N, C-alpha and C positions, 0 to 999 in steps of 0.2 A: 503494499500499499504507502502510495506517494505520500512524503510529507509537505502539507503547503504551506508550514509556518513560518515568517522570515526570520530569516538567519539573523543572530544581535554579534555578528562577530564583526568589524568593521573592516569594511573593504578600501586599499588604498584607493586613493585618487576619487572616492563615488562622494557626492555630494549632496544632502538633500532637500530640495527648497520648496516652497507649495507657487502652486500661482498665483495666488497673494503675494505673494512676497515682489514679481517681475512686477506688477501693477507699481508699486511701489516708485518703479524706475520712468522718467519720461521716456513712455515711449513702449511699455514691456519689452526691451530686446528679453531675449532668454540668456541674460549669464550666471547662472546659477552658483558658479563659486566666487559671486558677491557677499564679503562679510558682514556682516551686520549695523559695523560702524559707519563703512560704505554706504549702504543701504539709508540707513537715518540719514546719510549728508543730502539725498535724493531728496527726500523726504520734507526736514529741518530748514536747509535751506533756499536762497532764491534762486530762480535760475539765472544764468548767465545772458539769457536775453531781455530777463530784466533789468539788469546793472549793464550791459555793450550790447544791444539787439547787434548781430552779427548782421552785415549787410554785404551783398554782393554788388560790383560796381558794372563798367559799360563793356559791352561785350563788340568790338568796333567792327564786323562783321568782312574786316580783312586786314590781320593782324602787319603782312609784308610792306601793303600800303600805309598804314597810318600811324603806326611801330615804328619809332626808329631808337638807337642806341644813342644816350647824349650824344657820344665823342664824334658823332657823325655829322651833326648841327651846325651852324654858327653857334655862337656861344652868345650872342644878342638876340639870336630868334628864341629863346629862351627863355618863361617864366618861372623865375627861382620866387619861393616865400609868398606866393599868391593869397590871399587869403579867402574871398570867395569868387562866383562868376562870374559876381557882376562886375570885378576888380580884373577877375582876366579877357570879360570879353573890351574893357574899354583899353587893356592894355595895346591892340592890337597886335599883343605876339601869336605865333602861332603855336609855339610848342609846349609843354608844360610836361611837370615829371610824374612820374606814371608807376604804379604799383602792381609789381606782377609776380606775386610768389620769387620765384626762383627760388636757388643754393639755400640746404638748410642751416638757417642764420636764425640764432637768437640776438635780444635785443635792437642791435639796428643793421641798419645794412641793406644791398641787395639796390642799391639806388642806382638803378643802369638806364631806365628807359625814359622818353618824351613819347608823349601822343600830342598829335594835331587837333587839339580844339581850339583853334582859329574860330574866333567870332561864336562864340559857344557853340563847337563843336558843329558846325554849318556843314563842313565839307563830312561827317561821317553820318549825322543826322538823314544826308538826302544821300546815302551811298544807295545804290540798289541793284539790285541783282537782274540779268539779262532780259528775265517777267515786268520788271515794274517795281518787283518788290523790292520793301526794305531788308536790307540786310544789317544791320544797326541793334544795338538794344542799350540806349543810357538808361542804367537805374540807380535808382538812388542820387538823382543828381544834387540836392539839398546837401548832402553828404561832400561833396567832390571840396576838397582842397580844405578838408577840415584834421583838426589836431587828431589822432587815435593808435591806432594798434593794428595790423595786418599780420597778417599768414597767406600761408598755400593750402590750398582744399588737399594737395596731396602728395603722402610723406609717407617713407620708407623706416625712417628712422625712432625718429617720438615729434612731440610737438614744436614749430618755435614760431615765435610768434615775436616783431619786432614795432619799435617805437615808428610812428608815424607823424614827422610833424606836420607845421600846415605847408599845405602850399599841391599837395598829390591828391590826381584823380587815381583810382583802384580798380582794378578788373576782377572777373570772375575768376581767377588763378591766384588773385592777392586779394583775399575775402578782408574785411575791414570791418570792426566796432569800435565806436564814440562814445564811450562809457565821457561822464562825466568827471569835470577836472580833478578835483578830489580822491578819486576813484581810479584813475588813471592806471597810474604805479603798482598799485596791488593787486588791479585786473591781470597786467603784463607780468609780474612776479608770478601769481597762479599757474596763468595760461604757461608760462617758462620754467614751471615747479615739477618733479617727479609724478604729481599724482594726474597730470595729465593725461599720459599716455596709458595711466590705467583708466581715466574717462572713454578714453579713444576705442578704447579694446572693448569696455559697454556698449556704449552708444553705438559702434559701428565697427566693428572686427575687420571689416577690409582695410585697405590702405586710400582709399579716398573718406575725410574725412572731411563733410560739409557745414551749410551755413546750419543747415538744421538741427544737425548734429550737437554743434556749436553753443547754439543757443540755450541744449539742454542742458549743458553744463550749471552740476550746484554750487555756487557759489556761498560759501559760509563767512559771517563777519569775523576778522579779527583782529577789532577795535583796538584792543588793549596793546597790539605789536603792527599795529599799522601804519605807525610813521616811523619803524622799526626796517620793514618791510618796502615803505616807499623809499626810503631813503638809499637804501641797496637798493634800490632797482633804479633809481638817478642815476648811482656811480657805475652801476651795473652799463645803463646804456648812454653815461658820457665816454668808458675807458671802449666800449664795440665801437665809438661814433668815433672815437681818433685814432683807434684801431682801422678802420674803414678806410679812414681818411689820411692816413700813412700810405696810401698806393695812388696811382697816378689815374684807376679806374673810377674814382671818385670825384666830381665835380667841384667839391670843395678840395680836394688836395691841392697843398702847398707848396711844398717842400720836400725833397727824399729825406725818411729819418737818420741815414747815413751821412746829412751834412746840415741835419741841427745843431747848433750848437750845444745845446745839454749832452749831446753824445760824441762830442766831434772828439778827435785824439790826433797826437802826430803822424800815423800810419792806416791804413785802410781796412790795416790786418786789427791793431788794435782799437779801434774807432768800431769793429764789427763786434769784436767780444765785448763792450761794455754796451752795445746794444742790445746784443742777444742776452745779456743779462737782465736789463729791463722789460725786454720783451717775458724772458721766464717771469719777474717777480709780476709783472701783470696781469699771464696769465695764473698762478697760484692765490695773485687776491681774486680774480675773478671768481673762481671754484670757491675759496671759502666764503666770497657774500651769497655765490647760490646755494651754497651747503647749507648755508645760517637761514636763506629765506626757505627752504626747502623744510627744514627742524621746524621751521614758523609753524607750516600749514599743514603739515605731519600731524602735531599736537594738536592744534584745532581741529583737524578732521578725526580727532583720534587712532591711527593708524601708526602707533608705535611698534606695536607687533608685527604690519606687514610692511612697511617700507623703511627706508633708510635713506639717510639726507644723503650721504656719498654720492657724488657725481667724479664721472671719469672724464681725465684726459680731454678726452676723446671727445665729450660734449663741451669743452666751454671755447665756444664759437668766434675766435679769432683769426685772422689771418697770423698771425705773428705766430702761432705757437702751433709746431710741428705737428703734435698728434691731432690737431684736427685739423689741417690744412690738408697732412697727407696721408689720409684715411684711415688714423689710426690703425693701418695693419705694418708697420715698417718695424725692420730692427733698431737696434740703437742707433748701431753705425747708421743709417740712411738719416737720421733723424739728426742725426751733426751732422753732414755732406748735404743731405737736398736742402735745407735754409741755407745753408753758407749759397752755395752754388743761385739760388734763386734770388738770394740777395742782389747777388754783383751783377746776374740778369737785369733786377731793376736799375740797378744803379746806369748800367749800360746805356740803356733804356731812357732813362733820366738823360747823360747826355745827351743823347739824338736829340732828345726833347730841345735841351738847349741848344745845340746844335744849328735848330729849323727854327729859333725863336720862339717853340709855343711852350717855353721856359726859359725863366732868366736866374741866375745865382743872384742877381742883385734886387729882384720881387716876386713876394710868393707868390703863388696862382700862375694860374693861366694868363700870358703875353698877348701872343697874336694866335686866335681862335675862333677869329671871322674872316666871312669869304673873301681870297683876294687881297688879304692885306699884306704887307709891302715892310723892307726894314727898315722904312720911315716912321710906319706905327709903333713899331717897336723904339725905335731911339725916341719916342715923345713920352713913352713908359718908363724909357731906362736909356738917362739921358748916355751917362757914360760907363759901359755895361763893359765888367770885368772878365766876360766871353762874349766875343761879337756873333752871329749868329751870321750862318751863310749866306751871302749875298743873293745868289742865283736859284737859290730854294733847290738846287742840283746836288746832291754828294753821293760822288762815286765810290764804289767798295770794288775794287779790282785787287787783282793776283798782286801786286806792286802799287809803291806810290807814285804813281802815271800824274797827278794833279796836286797843287798846290793844296785843295779841299777835300786831300782821301781821308776816307773815314777813321781812318786807323791815326792817322797824323793829326785829326782836329779829337780825337778822345786822348792821345796824349798831353795836346795841350792841355784838354780840359781836366787831365789827372795833373798837369802843374796846375794849375789855377787852383783847382779845391784843393788838393795836399802838399801842394809845394813841388818843387822841380827837386830839390835834395835827396825825396824817399823814390821818384817817380818810378827808380827802377825795381827796389822793393816792393814797390805797390800793383807795378804790372806783373812780377811773378807771383803777388799772390791771388792777381786776378785772374792768370792763364792756368794758377795751382786749384781754384776755384771751377773754371770752367774745362780740367780734365787732361789738364797737359802730366803727360808721361815723361816731361825731362828730355825727349829723344826734340824738338824744335824751340827754339825760344819762345820767352814768352811773347814778343809781338809777332809772332807769327802763330802762335796759337791764338790770339786776340785775331789776329786776321783771319783765319779759317773759321771764327765760331763767328765773325762778320758775313763773309761769305758763305755759310752754307747752316746754320743757325738761327741768325739772328733775327729772320721774317720768320720763321714755325715760330718762333717766342714770340715775337709781335701778333702774329695773327691769333695764336693761340691768351694772349692777355687780352686783347682786344675782341674776341670771339667772334675772328671773321669775319669782323668790318674793321681791318687794319687803315691809320690816320696816315701813314706811310708807307707810300707806293713803291713797289720795286718794280721798276722797270729792269727785265734782263732779256740779253742776246739768245741765252736756249741750255742745253745741257751742256753745254764746254763753259760757261760763264766764261767769254768774253767781253763780257760788257754785262756791269752792273752799275744800276743808281738808284738811291731813294730820295724823292722828292716827297712833301707835305702838301696835303689835299686842300687844307684850308689857304694853303700861298698858292697853288696853283692856276697861272691864268693859260688864252689860249697859244700864248709866245714861249709857254714851255719846252715844248714837243722843237721845237725848229733850236733851240738855245740848248737843249740837250744836243742835238745831232750837229751841229755847228759846232759845238763849244769841247763836246767830248766824246760822241763815237767817232768823227771822222780824224778830232786830233791823236784819237788813241790806234786810229784804224793805222796814220800815219806813224807813230814811235814803234807801231812792231814789225810796219814794216822795218823801216828802218836798221831795229834789232834784227831784226830776220839777215839785211845785206850783210849785216857785221859780220855774220858766223861766215868764215871766208872756207872751213872745212867742211867734204860731204862724204864724213867719215864717223863713226862711235856715236858718244852723246851729242858732237854738234850735229849732226844729220838728225837724230831722232828730235831736236832741240828748233831745227829748221822748220821741221814737219809740222812739229806741234805749232808753231806760230802760225803755220801754213793753213793752219786748219780754224786758229782764230782769225786769223783776219776773212779767211770764208763764211763765218757766221757774223762775224761785225756787218760784210757785205751784203749780206743774208736780210741780216737784222734793218742794213738802215734805207732797202726797202721801202719797208712796212713804216719805217719810225718815218720816212718822207712825207709817204702819201699821207698818217696819221697829222703830221706837222702843217702839209698844207691845208691840210681840211678846215686849222683854227678850232679845235674842239671847245667847247665850252659847258660846264659843268654845272651845276645847280646844284647845292649843297642838300635843299630840303629835301632830293629827290634819294639821298640814302645812299653810303658806297654801293651797293648793288647792281642801283643801277647807273651810276658813274663810274664803277672800276670795269662795269662792260663796254666802256665807249674806249677803251683799251685792249682790248682783246688783241691778242696777240706784239703783244709789247711788253704787256706785265708778268709779275709770274701768277700762276692760278690758286686760288683759292680752294 
């Protein structure tokens, strides 16, 4: 006879919950593992929707047309710090900052995009498909440009919320909430606490955590600790903002950390060592503040037996933190070498920016960043520059120093100005080592190889395939390569590139070939190599001449994809 009496023996991973328990959680998800303390939070606490109702924003209908990376556009066409739609409309500006989700990052950052909202979004509001149907969907427009918090609706790690100051429009991938000012910092603190991951698993155990799910998150009062939490949050936001603005992808970037007075030492190596220690201190302080906030929320929700406040270094979302920047899966040796390599590459990128006049050693922030600006515009802002930008906006990258504005020569000049001539050799060696020198080539040769083979790849990666410096290259043999800065481009740039550089180089290589008298051994090989380079230059010249004769115009409002495409066959492929 079968025994139907229920067993009282504990079963591993077995949970018992009633249907009534599920109904206590908004939406009644079947989260059978939820503890009594967490279930109580849903009953007692206010919903997040009551504190800061989550909002979805603008669906443009075609992001390729209406969204741009901020650096693609003339800086004076972008409206920063706008406080309302009315102010935006009166400004007659076309582009405005846009929250679009982005990488997994907490507290502050991912400020990369601008949206075409000229005349209250006239182009977007009237964007139609081939059948005449409106494709765009502006939502919650009364919240555009308001201070708030923003987050991505898709995440695979954990929840990450960021402070959004006044001046942003937001979209469906950068969903936002707008709590009252006195609650803003406690709200963002809860969103970035360890509790949020548990709420995500309860309310929507998929990877897509959307506006409706966010509105159901329970918000308990932490009145006794609210000031402490808010102060912690302000410090966390401030540090994250400082970190974000330390890299040239930020529109609030002022100068390179390696060149800031508080970090400067006699050599590049010593400066990097001091800066690295500063970054470590920043990261550890962020970790301490996050864990302190976690402890307060865990106690407020009665979850001491279920959660620990600890935050791994890989979740301290500062770019200067290698545990986060390199995805937390690197060994100790890589965590030492990768930050050095990337910091030196950022130093080189900033040097190139100074060569073009985008930046200046004598003035913080952007200098030449509007379409068609010239050296005269630079000298109006920096009358006596310590490092003069390139006059013709064409910087050759060649196998040897054939021109006075050769990029390696200009980089050495930059090093002399920034760290002094006495330490030039030591600094060149340090840079070459950071770039992977094996000691078989001179430091200068290693740096030249980097410019020839890797700089542009790194530039494309840094600027997310929307480069501001464009590489004109003659082909596989790389006989001719030159960078231009797109904001300084004009319709005569190609003709100047042809006459002052390409044809000049062809003549120099031909003369070099003629000086080789022998036709045997290495001399013969060198003659043949130079011959192939000259052939490549001649073929490239045909294309360059045709494009130069066309006097091509560009419009930065069209973005890099459109403008770069006008030079197909001349520029490096993206």
